[in-house]
N, C-alpha and C positions, 0 to 999 in steps of 0.2 A: 817744431813740434806741432802736431794736429792733434788735440786730443779730446778724445767724448768721454762727461763726466755724468754718470747715473746716481741717481738716488735710487732703487727700487726696492718699492712696498707692496705690501700685499692689498693696495686700493688702486694706486698711483707709481706711476714712474716718472721721475722727473730728469732730462737728460740735457747738458749741454755741451756744444761743440767748443774749443777754445784750441786759439792760435796763439804759440810764443814761439820769438826767435832768439839768438843771443841777446842780451841788453836790451831787450826789448819789452813793453808791457802786456800783458795778456790781451787779446781783443778775443770780443766774446762774437761767434760767428752765427749760431742757431740755438735757439733754446724753444723745448716743448716741453707739454705735458700729457701724460698718456694714461687711461685704464688700465691699468693691468689684463685684468682680465679680458681686455679685448684681443688678446697675442696667445697663441701656445708656449711660445717658447722667448727667451729671452732676446736668441739670434734672429727671431720673427719682427720683434720691438726692435732691437740696431737696424735692423735693413729698413725698416718701414722709417724711423729716425732720417736714416743717412738720405732715404729718397726725399723726406720732405724738407733737409735741408737746400736741397738743387743748388748747390754749391759744384766746382769744378775739381774743388782740394779732396783730397783722399785722408781720411783718419790715418794715423797711424799707432796710436795709444790708446786703451780703453782702463778707467779704473770705474769699477760698480761695486757701489756700497750696499750690500745683502743683509735683509733679514733671516737670519739662521747660523748657526754655526759651522765655519770654516773649517775642512781639514784639506791638507793640500791644495791648497785654490780648488777645491770645489766640495760644493755645497745646493743643499736641497732645500729650498725655502720655506720657512714655517707656514707662514697662510698661506702661500701661493701654489703650490705644487711642484715649481719648476725644480729642474736639475741644471745647476750648472758646472763645467768645466773650463779654466783657464784656458788651458793648450787646448783643449777641441774648438773654443770659441775663436780663438786667437789664430786656428788654420782656415778656419771656417769662412771668417772674413777677411783673411789676409792681412792680419794687423801684425807688428813689431814687436807688439806686448801688452800683452791683458794681465790684469792683477783685479784682486778683490778684495775687497775687506770688509768688516762685518758696520751695521748700517749705525750702528749708534757708534762705534768710534770713528766714522766720519761723522757724524752729528757733534762727537769731542771736538774732534778736529777743529770743525764750522764755528765753534763757541771764539776762537781767536779771531774769527771775521767780524763779528757781530758789533755794531754799533751802539749807542745807547738808545737809541730808536726803538731798538730790537728787542728790550727786555722792559719786564713790567718787575719792581721787587715785592717780592712775599713778605720777605723777612728781614727788614731793615739793620741787618745789621752790616759790620766793615768786611770785605773780604782780604785775608790776608795774601799778600805778591807772592808768589812760591806756594803757597800751601796747596794741599791735595785739591781737587775739583773732581767733581760727580755731573754725572748726567742721566737724568733717567723720561722717559716720557711715553705716554698710552696714546698710537695710533690706531695701525691693525690690531697691532700687538703689544706688547709691553719691555720697553728697552734701556737697557741699563750697562754704561762704560763708567770708565772713572781716568782722569789724567794728573800724570806728575810732572814736576818738573826738572830740566836737568841740570847739570851744573852752568849752563849758558841762560841756564831759565825760562828757555822754551818747552813746553810741555808738548810730553809724548802722549797719544789715548793709548787705552786699554779695554778692549772689547771682552765683554762678559754674556751669560746667558742667565742672568739675574731675575729677570722675569717668569722663569719657571721656577725660581724659589718656591716651597711648599707654601701655602698661601695658610694664616692661623686667624682664627679670628678675635675679634677686639671685644664681645661681647655676647650676648642669648641673642640678637636678631642676625649677630652676623653667623653665629654658630648654625641656626636655621639653615640660614644662606648655605652655608661651607655642605650643609647635610645634603639639601637639594642638589649639588651641584657633585657633589660624591658618586650620590646614586645616580646622574646622568653621565658623568663623565671618568669615572675612578679617579685619578690622580688629577685632585684641585690646585694647580697654581694661582699666583698673584696675579696671573696675564689673565685666567679665567673672570675674576671679579676687577682690572682695572684694563680696562683696552676698551677700543672700539667695538668689539667680536665680544665685549661680554654684556654691553648694553641690553640685549634682547633679554638677554639670559634676568638681568637683573629688573627689569621690567616686571619679566613675567614670574619670577618670585614674588615682587610686588605686591602684584596681583591676587597671589593666593593668598599674602598676607591682609590683603584688602577685603578680601572674601569677593571679589570681582572676577569676571569670565576670562580665560585667557582669548590673546588676540587670535586669530585664524591666522595671521603669517604675520613675519620676522617683523622688529619694531628698532630700526635703527634710531642713534644715538640724536640727530637731527627729530624725528618722528616726536620722541621721546619728549625734547625739550618744548615743542611744538603743543604735544598733548596736555604740558605743563601750563604753559601758557593760556590755555583751554580751561584749565579746572579740573582736569583731571590727576585726583589725589595718589592713582598707583604711579603714574608717572613724576609726580613732584616727591614721592617717596621714592624712586629710584634715581633721582639726580640728586638729592640728597646721602642716600646709600653710596653712590658714585665718589661722591668730595669724600665722604667722611673714607673712606677704603683708601683713596689716592690718597687723602693726606696720611694716612698712617703707612702704606707704603714708601712714601716722601722721607717721613720720619725716621722708617727703618735705612734708608739710603744712606742717611745724616749717621745712623748709629754704627752704619757697615765700614764707610768710610771715613770719617769726620772730617769732611768737607772745608777748610777752616779757607779756602781761597772761591769759594761757592760751590751752592747745590743747582745746579740749572735743571728745569721743569719743561722738557720739548713736547713736541707730538700734535698733531693737528685735535686731538679731542679736548685739551686743555686749552688751547688757541682761540676754541670756539665757545667754552663758558667761562671765560675770561671774569665776571662777575662774578661766578660761584669758586672761581679760584681766590679770588681775592679777598675774598668773605676770613670772617673768624674762624666760622666752624673749618676750615680745612687746615689752616692752622692749629685751632685746638685738637685735631686729629693727629697733625704732625707730631705737637709735643709734650701728646698722649703716652707718654713712655717712662710714669711710674719716677724712678730713683735717676731717670737718665734724663728728667724733661730738660736740666738745664743745658744740656750736650745742646740737642736739638734746639733749645731757645738763642742759643746763641752762632747756630750755624745761618750764615747769608744766603739768603733760598731765593730763586728768581725765575721767573716766567718767561721763557722766550719766545716772542711774536712772529720772530720771520719764520715768511712759509717756506724759504728756500734753503735752510741749514742743510739739511745733509747732501744736496749738492754742491752749498760752497765749501764744505767738510770735503768731499770728494775730490774737490776741485787742490784746496790746500794738501791735502794727502798729497796729490800726484805730484806735488812741487816740494811738497818736505822729505826730500831724499838727500842721501850724500852728494856734493857737490860731485865729483866724478860721475858718478849715476848719472845725476842730473844734466850736466854737462853732454856725456854720449848720447841721452837723448833727444837734446837741442841741436846737436850735428846728425843727428835721422831727417830731420825739415831741409833736404835738400832741397837742388836747385827744380828735380823733378817734380817733388813733393809741392813746393810751394808754386808751380804752375800749374800742379793740375793736371801733368803727363804721365 
């Protein structure tokens, strides 16, 4: 079986080519990260990846973790604008099988591949073996999935579009933020305030609050961090506001799923703000749930620092299939495929 697994994001796409034969270990043939905006379509991206791999082997299976609601193996990506259809992509690339999964469903599957070095404990409570797990994270957008253990103890992951739930402010400052965003966007989801895309809006809001002129161009998270380090008050306020909002969102996830098996925070934004995510401020926002504070306080919460979580989860999802299905896939690794002829 010659598998291409991919984690497709609004900013970057991480692709890996994995080979596996019956009773053999996986072999990583090639792996590369691309800027998603450099390509007009997923087909263009995949053709470039195969060309860059520069091998005589031919892929036969493809699994892509995609940000957006899947329906009948078809999806329009939330923050990228590509529309993908598995049947069409399979025909265009001449593959045996193409399968799509939600990006945070893949991230959830990737949790099982993590080592202790891949996580930082944010709330040191003991995880319940077999308990419900949840994973959320701010990247370009805001993802959410949950995991349930089956009778054998293996976890199955389930996608959601929870990041698009209506945003609810926790104080007067956040209420003013909501009004500003509502005037601009109409519907305001949690993704509008907790994501990479939200950083510019948060900074502009804080400029208004501090009676400072608005920037001429969009300001991303890295630039805001740099501005804060240089003493820019609106930037520092924007980062504090982001941590408050992210913490509140994580607390909401704890209430929604009661994930006694662990609540995992993923996504590139958090990994670039580790010190702030580990601050008392974050957990204060997470646990600020009134009468339900004790429930959040006893939830084990972890920050994932592994940057290949999505592609690891996509690979794990490809092989987490019923034995007869996996055997059929492995049998497609014919002599002609192995030789590249």
